[in-house]
C-alpha positions, 0 to 999 in steps of 0.5 A: 391540096394547093398551097394557099398564099402566106398571111399572118395568123391574125388574119385568120379567124381561128388561126391558120391550122384550124382554118386549113382543117376546116377547109380540108373537111369541108372539101373532103365532104364536098368530094363525097357529095359529088361522088353520090351525086355522079354514081347515079348518072353512070349506072342509070342505064343499068337501072333503067334497063333493070327496071324497064323504065324510060328516059322520062322516068329516069329524068324525073328521078334526076329532077326530083333529087334536084328539086329536093335540094333546091326546095330545102336549101333556103330554109336550112340555110336560114336555120344554119345561120341562127344555129350551128354550121359544123353540126348542121354539115355533120348531120346532113352528111350522115343523112345523105349518105345513109339514103344513098346506101338506102337507094341501092336497095331500091327494087322499082321506080318509086323505091329509087325515086323516093330515097333519091329525092331525100338524098337531095334534101340531105345535101340541101344545106351543105354548102350554105354551111360549109361556104361561109365556114370557110370564107370566114376562117380565111382572109377576105383577100383569099376568098376566091382562091379558097373557094376555088380550092373547095370547088376543085374537089367537086370534079374529083368527086364526080370523076370517082363517082363515074370511074369507081361507080362504073367499075364497081357495078360492072365488076360485081354485076350489080348497079347496087354495089357503088351506093352501098360503098359510097354510103358507108364512106360518107357517114364515117367522113360526116362524123368529122364535121363535128369536131370543126370550129364554127363562129358565133354571131357575136364573133361575126360582129352581128348585133344582138338587137337585129331585127328578127326575119323569117327566111321568106323576108330574108330571102326578099332582101337578098333578092333586092340586091341587084348583083345577087338577083342577076347571079341567081338567075344566071346561075339557073340558067348555067345549071340547066346545061350543067345538070343536063350534061351531068345526068345524061352524058354517060348515057349519051356515050354508052348509047352513041358509041356503044360501050359499057358503063365502066368505060363511059364512066371512065370517058366522062371521068377523064372529061370531068378531070380537067374541071379539077383545073378549072375550079382552082384556076378560076379562083386564082384567076379572079383574085389576081385579076381583081387587082387590076379590074375589081369586077373580075369576080363577075366578068371571068364567069361570064366569059368562062360560061360563054366559051363552055356552051360553045364547046360543049354543043361542038363536043355533042355534035362530034359525039364526044369522039376525037376532037369532040372529046378534046372539045368536051375536056375544054368545056369541063375546064371553062365551065368549072371556072366559073363557079369559084368566082361566083361563090365568092361574089355571094359572100362579097355583096351580102351581110356576113350574118346572111351569107349562109342564106345568100348561097342557099337561096342561090341553090334554091333558084339554081334548081327551082328556076332551072337546073332541077327540071334539066334532067327531066326536060332533057329525058322527055325531049329525048323520048319525044325525039325517038330516045336513042343516041341522036334523040338525046344528042338533040336534047343536050344541045338545046339545053346547053343553049341556056348558057348564052342566057347565063353569060348575059346576066353575069355580064349585066350583074358586073355592073352592080357589083362594086356598089352592092359590095360597098353596101355590105361592107358599110352595113358591117361597119355600122353594126360594129360601130353601134 
């Protein structure tokens, strides 16, 4: 794990050791989270052939998975903020891992669709608990940096899911094996979360006499923050590109290059490898740039997603071969650079007692407003265009264009960022004063 800049022990809510342990466990589970997500994409062509399904049905499984996350993200995040972050993380990790195992037992479309949807529900509130737990444990000045470290394991998990998942499927002759293996690993790791330290409302300095809100009223209050509104919609547009790529890239490579799942997983994993650099670099650059330009945490994602969109389209046009493969690697680097700063922004402009909900609402918006529908839309477009490699290529190019919209929205959000952050800080100050 990259070294975190030095700070005095007093700057940490639970001390340095506990902060690093929280970061380690939450990051580990994030990695397993993405292992479970990506394993499906590398074996979905085998599942499709085995069960006689079409691209639309396979896309529907991906969409139901994403919508499961989106639908339950906000209410679970609301409960997490009111209850316990570490216990919620542990329960959900065990839940989604068990359902990953059950997915491997599927024998037809429905018996794969249902557990896969429930896996999404299990993952729904994970980042809503993990994100505020980490950002509260570390000093504010390191916020984007530690978010970069946490998000750095996102592509690592994706790589393991793609490469190891593809290898296990080809080596054992069945697509079911990786689901069994990853499910068992996740259950064991999920138990570790119960031993994390969690802050209480009194530690967060939240007034006991705050007006009680249900999660709908709370969500509306968050949408009234201009920066968050633009970030949420922009993130949803970015997820249209990201989810369609994540879901369909291995299948596209299998069809267009005529290779097996293990090689497609290896190739996609190599592209995703550059996301590790991007995820960590995004947090570092945003925090360093913030010294000169306080709006950096919104400006950097705007630039990064614009570059990623152009590179992604060019990579697809070149069939992810030769220069196209190199462009795909650069696309992933730029794409992941946007995640850590945006995660930090959701915490920057939000009162501390709603930070979990702020990320939960983002999860809801990103999947229901855009990204959740991307696998189904891309699959349906592929079938409409004749399926095969060429039809899927055009479908992915179309969904990638939503990245341009995201870049514009992040740029617009940067105009409100400083004012919204100041309001959140003033609100916290008033609570402490009272």
